[in-house]
C-alpha positions in Angstrom: -265.6 -280.1 53.9 -268.4 -282.7 53.6 -271.7 -281.8 52.9 -273.0 -283.5 56.1 -270.7 -281.2 58.2 -272.0 -278.2 56.3 -275.8 -279.1 57.5 -275.0 -280.3 60.6 -273.2 -276.7 61.8 -276.2 -274.8 60.6 -278.3 -276.7 62.7 -276.4 -275.9 65.7 -276.4 -272.8 64.6 -279.9 -272.2 64.5 -281.2 -274.5 67.6 -278.4 -272.1 69.4 -279.9 -269.1 68.1 -283.5 -270.0 68.6 -283.1 -271.0 72.5 -281.0 -268.0 73.7 -282.3 -264.5 72.1 -285.6 -263.5 72.0 -286.9 -260.2 69.7 -288.7 -257.9 72.1 -288.5 -254.6 74.0 -285.7 -255.1 76.5 -284.6 -253.1 79.8 -281.3 -252.1 79.9 -280.0 -250.6 82.8 -276.3 -250.2 81.9 -274.5 -247.0 81.3 -273.5 -246.7 77.4 -269.6 -245.6 76.2 -270.2 -245.3 73.2 -272.0 -246.4 69.4 -271.4 -247.2 66.1 -273.9 -246.8 63.2 -274.8 -249.6 60.8 -277.2 -250.0 57.4 -278.7 -253.4 57.2 -279.6 -255.7 55.9 -276.7 -257.3 57.0 -275.7 -260.5 59.0 -273.1 -259.1 62.3 -271.3 -261.8 64.2 -269.7 -260.4 67.9 -266.7 -262.9 69.1 -267.1 -262.8 73.3 -264.6 -265.9 74.7 -264.3 -267.5 71.6 -268.0 -268.3 70.7 -269.5 -266.6 67.6 -273.5 -265.5 67.9 -275.2 -264.6 65.1 -277.7 -262.5 64.2 -279.5 -262.7 60.4 -281.7 -260.6 59.3 -284.1 -261.6 56.3 -282.7 -259.8 53.1 -286.4 -259.6 51.0 -287.7 -257.8 54.0 -287.6 -253.8 54.1 -286.3 -252.8 57.1 -285.6 -249.0 58.5 -283.9 -248.4 61.0 -281.1 -247.7 62.3 -279.2 -249.7 65.4 -276.6 -248.9 68.1 -274.0 -251.3 69.3 -273.4 -250.2 73.7 -270.4 -251.1 75.5 -270.8 -251.5 79.3 -268.8 -252.6 81.8 -269.6 -255.8 83.6 -268.8 -254.5 87.2 -268.6 -250.9 87.8 -269.9 -249.0 84.9 -267.1 -246.5 85.8 -266.6 -243.6 83.5 -262.8 -243.3 84.2 -263.2 -246.9 81.9 -261.9 -245.2 78.3 -264.3 -245.5 75.6 -263.8 -248.3 73.0 -264.1 -247.8 69.3 -265.0 -250.5 67.1 -263.8 -251.8 63.4 -265.1 -254.4 61.2 -262.7 -257.4 59.7 -264.8 -260.0 57.4 -268.1 -259.2 59.2 -266.5 -259.4 63.4 -266.6 -256.6 65.4 -263.6 -256.5 68.2 -262.6 -254.4 71.2 -259.5 -252.6 70.1 -259.0 -250.0 72.6 -260.4 -251.8 75.7 -259.1 -253.8 78.7 -261.4 -255.2 80.7 -264.5 -257.4 80.4 -267.7 -256.1 78.7 -271.4 -256.9 78.3 -272.1 -256.2 74.6 -276.3 -254.8 73.8 -276.8 -254.4 70.3 -280.6 -252.2 70.0 -282.3 -252.0 66.7 -284.7 -249.4 65.8 -286.7 -250.3 62.3 -290.3 -250.1 60.9 -292.0 -253.1 58.7 -295.5 -252.1 57.3 -295.8 -249.1 59.1 -295.6 -250.2 62.3 -292.1 -250.0 64.4 -290.3 -251.9 66.6 -287.6 -251.9 68.9 -285.2 -255.0 69.8 -282.5 -255.0 72.5 -280.6 -257.8 72.8 -277.6 -258.4 75.6 -275.2 -260.2 73.5 -273.2 -262.1 76.0 -269.6 -260.9 78.1 -266.4 -262.3 77.9 -263.1 -260.5 76.9 -262.4 -259.0 74.0 -258.8 -259.1 72.3 -256.3 -255.8 72.2 -254.9 -254.9 69.5 -251.8 -252.8 69.4 -251.5 -249.9 66.8 -249.4 -247.8 69.2 -245.6 -248.2 66.9 -242.2 -248.3 68.7 -240.1 -245.0 69.5 -237.0 -244.9 67.4 -234.3 -242.8 69.1 -230.5 -241.7 68.4 -227.9 -240.4 70.6 -225.9 -239.1 67.0 -228.1 -238.5 64.0 -225.3 -237.0 62.1 -221.5 -238.2 61.8 -218.6 -236.0 59.3 -216.1 -238.8 58.3 -212.9 -238.5 56.5 -213.6 -240.2 53.0 -209.8 -242.1 53.7 -211.4 -244.3 56.4 -214.5 -246.7 56.1 -216.2 -247.1 59.6 -218.2 -250.4 60.0 -222.0 -250.4 60.3 -222.0 -251.1 63.8 -220.4 -247.8 64.7 -223.6 -246.0 63.7 -226.3 -248.7 64.7 -224.8 -248.8 68.1 -226.3 -244.9 68.7 -229.9 -246.4 67.8 -232.6 -247.4 70.5 -235.9 -248.3 70.3 -238.8 -249.2 73.0 -242.7 -250.4 72.5 -244.8 -250.0 75.1 -245.9 -253.5 75.1 -242.4 -255.5 74.1 -239.8 -253.5 75.9 -236.7 -252.8 74.2 -236.4 -253.7 70.5 -233.6 -254.0 68.2 -233.6 -252.0 65.4 -232.4 -253.4 62.2 -230.7 -251.3 59.2 -233.5 -251.3 56.1 -231.5 -249.0 53.6 -227.2 -248.2 53.8 -226.2 -245.3 51.4 -223.1 -244.8 53.3 -221.0 -248.6 52.8 -220.9 -248.1 49.3 -220.0 -244.1 49.5 -217.7 -244.0 52.1 -214.8 -243.2 49.8 -217.1 -240.2 47.9 -217.5 -237.1 49.1 -220.7 -236.2 50.3 -224.3 -236.9 51.6 -225.3 -240.3 52.5 -228.0 -241.6 54.9 -228.9 -244.6 57.0 -232.0 -246.1 57.6 -233.6 -247.8 60.7 -236.6 -249.8 60.9 -238.2 -251.3 64.1 -241.3 -253.4 64.6 -242.9 -254.5 67.9 -244.7 -257.8 67.9 -247.9 -256.5 66.0 -246.2 -255.4 63.6 -246.3 -251.3 64.1 -242.9 -249.6 62.6 -240.9 -246.7 62.9 -238.3 -245.2 61.2 -235.1 -243.4 61.6 -232.5 -242.1 59.4 -229.0 -241.3 60.1 -227.1 -238.4 58.1 -223.5 -239.3 57.0 -221.2 -236.1 55.5 -218.1 -237.8 53.5 -215.6 -235.3 53.6 -212.2 -235.0 51.9 -209.6 -234.1 54.5 -206.1 -235.6 52.9 -204.1 -232.9 51.7 -202.4 -233.2 47.9 -198.9 -233.9 47.5 -196.0 -232.8 44.7 -193.8 -234.7 43.3 -191.1 -234.6 41.3 -187.3 -233.1 40.5 -185.4 -231.7 43.5 -182.3 -230.3 41.9 -181.4 -228.9 38.1 -178.4 -227.4 36.6 -178.4 -224.5 34.6 -175.8 -222.9 32.4 -176.2 -218.8 31.5 -175.5 -219.5 27.6 -178.5 -221.7 27.8 -180.6 -221.2 31.0 -183.7 -223.4 31.8 -186.6 -221.7 32.3 -189.0 -221.6 35.1 -191.6 -223.3 32.5 -189.3 -226.4 32.2 -188.7 -227.3 36.1 -192.4 -226.6 36.3 -192.8 -229.8 33.3 -191.1 -231.9 35.7 -193.4 -231.0 38.7 -196.6 -233.3 39.4 -199.6 -233.0 41.7 -201.4 -235.6 43.0 -204.8 -235.9 45.2 -206.2 -238.7 47.5 -209.9 -237.8 45.2 -208.8 -235.7 42.5 -206.2 -237.3 40.7 -203.7 -235.7 38.7 -204.0 -232.0 39.3 -200.9 -230.7 38.1 -202.1 -227.7 36.6 -203.7 -226.3 39.4 -199.8 -225.6 40.9 -198.8 -222.1 41.7 -194.8 -220.9 41.9 -193.2 -218.6 43.8 -190.1 -218.0 42.0 -188.8 -214.7 44.1 -185.7 -216.3 44.9 -184.9 -216.9 41.6 -182.4 -214.3 40.0 -181.5 -215.6 36.2 -178.7 -212.6 35.9 -175.8 -213.8 38.7 -174.6 -217.6 39.2 -175.3 -219.0 42.3 -177.3 -221.7 43.6 -181.6 -221.1 43.8 -184.4 -222.2 44.9 -188.4 -222.0 43.6 -191.1 -223.4 45.5 -194.2 -224.8 44.0 -198.0 -225.0 46.2 -201.4 -226.6 45.1 -204.9 -227.3 46.8 -207.3 -229.5 45.6 -211.1 -229.3 44.9 -211.7 -229.3 48.7 -209.4 -227.0 49.7 -206.9 -228.8 51.3 -203.3 -227.1 50.7 -200.5 -229.4 50.5 -198.6 -228.9 54.1 -195.1 -228.1 53.3 -193.8 -226.0 50.1 -191.8 -228.0 47.7 -188.5 -227.0 46.9 -186.2 -227.4 44.0 -182.9 -226.1 44.0 -181.0 -224.7 40.8 -177.7 -224.8 40.3 -176.7 -222.0 38.1 -173.4 -221.6 36.4 -171.3 -219.5 34.4 -170.0 -220.4 30.5 -166.8 -221.0 30.0 -164.6 -220.8 26.4 -163.6 -224.2 25.5 -166.3 -226.3 23.4 -166.1 -229.9 23.1 -167.3 -232.2 20.1 -168.4 -236.2 19.8 -171.6 -237.9 19.6 -174.7 -236.7 22.0 -176.7 -239.5 22.5 -175.7 -242.7 23.0 -178.1 -246.4 23.7 -177.1 -248.8 26.9 -178.8 -252.2 26.8 -179.2 -253.9 30.0 -178.1 -257.1 29.4 -174.7 -255.0 28.4 -174.1 -251.9 30.0 -172.2 -248.6 28.5 -169.2 -247.7 30.6 -168.7 -243.6 31.1 -164.9 -244.5 29.9 -165.9 -245.0 26.6 -167.9 -242.2 26.3 -165.2 -240.0 27.3 -163.1 -241.4 25.1 -165.0 -240.5 21.9 -164.7 -236.9 23.4 -162.4 -233.7 21.7 -161.9 -230.6 23.6 -161.3 -227.3 21.2 -159.6 -224.4 22.6 -159.2 -221.2 20.4 -155.7 -221.0 22.4 -154.4 -224.2 23.5 -154.2 -227.3 21.3 -154.6 -230.0 23.0 -157.0 -229.7 26.5 -158.7 -233.4 26.2 -156.7 -234.1 29.3 -158.7 -231.2 31.0 -162.1 -233.2 30.2 -163.9 -233.9 33.4 -167.6 -235.2 34.1 -169.9 -232.3 35.5 -173.1 -234.4 35.7 -173.8 -237.9 35.8 -177.4 -239.4 35.8 -176.6 -242.1 33.9 -174.6 -244.4 35.9 -177.4 -244.3 39.2 -179.7 -245.1 36.8 -178.4 -247.7 34.5 -180.6 -250.0 35.8 -183.5 -247.7 35.1 -185.0 -247.6 32.1 -185.6 -243.8 30.6 -183.2 -240.9 29.2 -180.5 -239.7 31.2 -178.3 -236.6 30.9 -174.4 -237.1 31.1 -172.8 -233.6 31.3 -168.9 -232.8 31.2 -166.8 -230.0 30.7 -163.1 -228.8 30.0 -161.4 -225.6 31.2 -158.0 -224.4 29.4 -155.0 -223.0 30.7 -155.9 -220.1 31.0 -158.5 -221.2 33.8 -161.9 -220.3 31.2 -164.4 -223.3 31.4 -166.0 -224.8 28.7 -170.3 -224.8 28.4 -171.4 -228.2 29.7 -171.3 -230.9 27.0 -174.3 -232.3 27.6 -174.6 -236.3 26.4 -178.4 -238.0 26.1 -177.7 -241.9 27.1 -181.0 -244.2 26.7 -181.4 -246.9 28.8 -183.1 -249.9 27.1 -184.5 -252.8 28.9 -184.4 -256.1 26.5 -184.6 -258.8 29.4 -188.4 -260.8 29.9 -189.9 -260.7 33.4 -190.7 -263.8 34.9 -193.7 -265.6 36.3 -194.0 -267.8 38.9 -196.4 -270.1 40.9 -198.1 -273.6 40.6 -198.9 -275.0 37.7 -201.0 -277.8 38.4 -204.2 -277.6 39.8 -207.6 -280.0 40.7 -210.6 -277.8 40.5 -214.0 -279.7 42.6 -217.1 -278.7 41.0 -218.7 -277.9 44.3 -216.5 -274.9 44.6 -214.6 -274.8 41.3 -211.2 -272.5 40.7 -212.0 -269.1 39.0 -209.1 -268.2 36.8 -208.5 -264.7 39.1 -208.0 -267.4 41.8 -205.4 -268.8 40.1 -204.2 -265.8 38.9 -204.0 -263.9 42.3 -201.4 -267.0 43.3 -199.1 -265.9 40.5 -195.8 -263.4 40.9 -194.3 -262.2 38.2 -190.7 -260.0 38.7 -189.0 -257.8 36.4 -185.3 -256.8 36.6 -185.9 -253.3 36.2 -189.8 -252.7 36.7 -189.7 -255.2 39.8 -193.2 -256.9 40.8 -195.3 -256.2 37.8 -198.2 -259.0 39.2 -200.9 -256.8 38.5 -199.9 -256.7 34.8 -200.0 -260.3 34.5 -203.1 -261.3 31.7 -204.9 -264.3 30.2 -203.1 -265.2 26.8 -205.3 -268.2 26.2 -207.6 -270.5 28.1 -209.9 -273.6 27.5 -210.9 -274.3 31.5 -213.6 -271.2 31.8 -216.2 -272.7 29.5 -215.8 -276.4 30.7 -215.1 -275.9 34.6 -218.2 -277.7 35.0 -217.0 -280.8 32.8 -214.3 -283.4 33.7 -211.4 -283.3 32.0 -207.8 -281.6 32.0 -207.2 -277.8 30.8 -204.7 -275.1 29.8 -204.4 -271.5 31.2 -201.5 -269.6 29.5 -201.0 -266.4 31.1 -198.9 -263.6 29.5 -197.0 -260.7 31.4 -195.3 -257.7 29.8 -193.0 -255.3 31.3 -193.1 -251.3 30.6 -190.5 -252.5 27.6 -193.4 -254.8 26.5 -191.1 -257.5 26.9 -193.1 -260.6 27.6 -193.1 -263.5 29.7 -195.3 -266.6 29.7 -196.4 -269.2 32.2 -198.3 -272.2 31.3 -201.3 -273.9 34.5 -202.9 -277.6 33.9 -206.2 -277.8 35.6 -208.4 -280.8 36.5 -211.8 -280.9 37.4 -213.3 -283.3 39.4 -217.0 -283.7 40.0 -217.9 -283.5 44.2 -221.1 -282.2 43.6 -224.0 -284.9 45.2 -227.2 -284.8 43.2 -230.3 -283.5 44.2 -233.6 -285.3 44.4 -236.9 -283.5 43.9 -240.7 -284.1 43.7 -243.6 -284.6 45.8 -242.6 -284.6 49.6 -246.2 -284.6 51.4 -248.9 -287.4 51.7 -252.3 -287.2 53.6 -253.9 -291.2 53.7 -256.5 -293.2 55.6 -255.9 -296.4 57.3 -257.9 -298.5 55.2 -255.8 -297.1 52.0 -252.5 -298.2 51.7 -250.0 -295.7 49.0 -248.2 -297.6 46.5 -244.3 -297.4 46.7 -243.9 -297.7 43.2 -245.9 -294.4 42.6 -244.4 -292.5 45.1 -240.9 -293.2 43.6 -242.4 -292.8 40.9 -243.2 -289.3 41.5 -239.5 -288.5 42.4 -237.1 -287.3 40.2 -233.1 -286.9 40.8 -230.4 -284.4 38.7 -227.0 -284.3 38.5 -224.5 -281.8 37.7 -222.6 -284.3 35.1 -225.3 -287.1 34.8 -228.4 -284.7 34.4 -231.5 -287.0 34.6 -230.6 -290.3 36.9 -234.3 -290.9 38.5 -233.8 -294.4 37.1 -231.0 -295.0 39.8 -232.9 -293.7 42.9 -233.3 -296.5 45.6 -235.3 -296.6 48.9 -233.1 -296.3 51.9 -235.7 -296.1 54.6 -239.2 -296.8 55.3 -241.1 -296.9 58.4 -245.0 -296.7 56.3 -245.6 -300.2 54.9 -245.7 -302.0 57.6 -247.9 -299.4 59.6 -249.7 -298.2 56.9 -253.1 -298.7 59.1 -252.0 -297.5 62.1 -252.8 -293.7 62.7 -249.6 -291.7 62.8 -246.6 -289.8 61.0 -244.2 -291.9 58.8 -241.8 -291.7 56.9 -240.0 -292.7 53.4 -236.3 -292.1 52.6 -234.4 -292.3 48.9 -231.0 -291.7 47.8 -229.1 -291.8 45.0 -225.9 -292.4 43.3 -223.9 -290.0 40.5 -221.2 -291.7 38.1 -218.8 -290.1 40.5 -219.9 -291.8 43.4 -221.4 -288.6 45.0 -224.2 -290.1 47.3 -227.1 -287.2 47.8 -229.1 -285.8 50.5 -231.3 -288.2 51.7 -234.7 -287.2 51.0 -237.6 -287.8 53.1 -241.0 -288.5 52.2 -243.6 -287.5 54.9 -246.9 -289.6 54.9 -249.6 -289.0 57.7 -252.1 -291.9 58.4 -255.1 -290.7 60.2 -259.1 -291.2 60.9 -260.7 -287.9 62.0 -258.1 -285.5 61.7 -259.4 -281.9 59.4 -257.6 -281.4 56.4 -255.7 -278.2 57.1 -254.3 -279.4 60.0 -253.2 -282.7 58.8 -251.8 -280.1 55.9 -250.7 -277.5 58.1 -246.3 -276.9 57.4 -246.2 -278.9 54.2 -243.1 -278.8 52.7 -243.6 -277.6 48.5 -240.3 -278.5 46.4 -240.5 -275.6 44.0 -238.1 -274.7 40.6 -236.4 -271.5 40.7 -237.2 -271.1 36.9 -240.7 -269.5 37.5 -243.0 -267.8 40.2 -245.8 -270.4 40.9 -248.7 -268.9 42.1 -250.8 -269.1 45.5 -253.6 -271.0 43.6 -251.1 -273.4 42.1 -249.4 -274.1 45.2 -253.2 -274.9 47.1 -253.9 -277.2 44.0 -250.5 -278.9 44.9 -251.7 -279.2 48.4 -255.4 -280.6 47.2 -256.6 -277.4 49.0 -260.3 -276.2 47.0 -260.8 -272.8 47.4 -264.5 -273.8 47.1 -264.9 -275.4 50.1 -263.9 -272.7 52.1 -266.0 -268.9 52.9 -262.3 -267.4 52.1 -258.9 -268.0 51.5 -256.6 -264.8 52.5 -252.2 -264.6 52.3 -251.4 -262.9 55.7 -247.8 -263.5 55.1 -245.6 -264.6 51.8 -242.0 -264.7 51.5 -241.7 -266.7 48.6 -243.3 -264.2 45.5 -240.3 -262.0 45.9 -237.4 -264.2 46.2 -238.8 -267.4 44.2 -235.3 -267.1 41.7 -233.7 -267.7 45.1 -232.5 -271.0 46.2 -233.5 -270.9 50.2 -236.7 -271.8 52.3 -239.4 -269.2 52.6 -243.0 -268.9 53.9 -246.7 -268.9 53.2 -249.5 -268.2 55.4 -252.8 -268.7 54.6 -255.5 -267.5 56.8 -258.7 -269.7 56.1 -262.0 -268.9 57.1 -264.7 -272.3 57.0 -268.5 -271.9 55.7 -269.3 -271.3 59.8 -266.4 -268.4 59.9 -264.1 -270.0 62.1 -260.5 -269.7 61.1 -257.7 -271.5 60.7 -254.0 -271.1 59.5 -252.2 -272.6 57.1 -248.0 -273.2 57.1 -246.5 -273.8 54.1 -242.8 -273.9 54.0 -241.2 -273.3 50.2 -238.0 -274.7 49.5 -236.9 -273.2 45.9 -234.0 -275.3 43.8 -231.9 -274.8 40.9 -233.2 -276.6 38.0 -231.0 -277.0 34.8 -233.2 -279.5 33.1 -233.8 -279.8 29.6 -237.6 -279.2 27.6 -237.4 -282.9 27.0 -236.5 -283.9 30.8 -239.4 -281.5 31.7 -242.0 -283.6 29.3 -240.7 -286.5 30.8 -241.5 -285.0 34.4 -244.6 -284.1 33.0 -245.3 -287.8 31.7 -244.4 -289.5 35.4 -246.7 -287.2 37.3 -249.4 -288.0 34.4 -248.8 -291.9 35.6 -248.3 -291.0 39.0 -252.0 -289.5 39.0 -253.0 -292.3 37.0 -251.7 -294.9 39.3 -253.6 -292.6 42.0 -256.6 -293.0 40.7 -256.1 -296.9 39.9 -255.3 -297.4 43.6 -258.1 -295.3 44.5 -261.3 -297.2 42.9 -259.1 -300.6 44.2 -259.4 -299.5 47.8 -262.8 -298.6 47.2 -264.4 -301.2 46.2 -262.0 -303.9 47.6 -263.1 -305.9 50.7 -261.8 -306.1 53.4 -260.3 -308.9 55.2 -262.2 -310.8 58.1 
């Protein structure tokens, strides 16, 4: 602020105080509703109807006194009026709880040189602002929920039960500030969702909902459903148990928790029996229906069979059962040749010849007396020797503004195997040179591989071409304030701008002026704009960069820069004082500068638009608010590039200084 305005303000204040107030005893006939004890020497300022009245005291004198601040109803002095309370704010006393028009009277009792004085001032009257300190009420029709871990509920399911009301602002929509349920919906436990409701005076209330996540799904058992057993070598219940498995949606494999009921199984007599199995998970959920395994128990026979007991069958050339039977020989102690009596007892191989594994092929024979041999068990191993196949697109184009991720391509592939079926989830990357070059122009290769359960491999090659479609970015000083007798240099403004491109790096020398409403109107008060653009080597045109120029004569500096747009890099946090320096605001010219809102400092690493609000107290104790819009951008410039920019800024500052002195000493045209 210029020095002459400061002296003028002090002079007006002195004259106003001299003619408006007198020191001496006063006869006050108002009713008293409250008082506030103070300790002097101080300067007391009371805000009445937007006008400040100031009562100074000489700090070099020794005043010993108490003083009381009284508030009276202007019309009725009705004792039903609520007793007001006062609170200090930067030397200001504001009536918080009142709702009517009041007179304010200040009475001082003090002594000086052993002489006691009393001074009564009727300050003035006016409407005092009301300060809302009561937070809104927040409640819910359901503070607790019990849900299954198998189903996730949306947040609207809970928030629809929450309501907030404020005596001044009526209904308020609460917002969720903390959510511990969504990421744990499938994990048993107790979680919370915290809501917050704030009124227009920034009074806030919170509410907590509790969600109990429980496991209600019973486990299940799977495995064999029937088995044959022979009296010469009976199948044990332990062996059957090893072929039974239990799984739970939360606990996973709980086979070790299976318990068995074998009361229906009699090992002393041949026949058909069954055993049942049950299991419980850690949440005490029990299988709904007992799992049953049927046991076919056969008697032994006298004849014997000899021959090979193991065979291998390849899926590319299946083994025939007739070849197996022709290699067996049946022996009997009485009958010489009973090969014609050979027959198949159990054949797990034929229905599973397309499935990898070892299967039982059981044969037997009977002699002429009707005695049957023991089953002759042959094990056949089915081996998969056929490679899987990957299917999908082999040629892709990737645009840098939304480049493909390898998983995007991988998710479009499909893998099929003759035995395993769909094995898409087993596709992996054997080789690729795309990831590290996704932001570089060129053609790259990704080689995918898939292996089936038999370790047979299948390969699939994909070609991907990267294309630059990312717009270059212009940033720099976007806000200027000048006077009608000063003309800004377009050359200096252009040199203060920087243009970067994801591929071409620094392309500042390609910046072009697009529109100019300032040059022809530089001596006319108003708001004007310059717009610039830049084109990278791929032909991408930047978003127009707008420079705002305010030409004025008698506009206060703070008002002229209000709602300025400041562009800052996400590379580092810019301090509040540095932002004021960017706006050419000198804190020493003002009584105080405080920040009342700042959404930038906690988000400076995030690309976006944020706001900083400064409360500026002038030397005459008037207040102004300065709203600054901070736009953050991602900068990938190297150190040398930053040095070039700093050099440009130095040159720009030098050009401003030169321009200032040229305009200062230039003679206006007649």
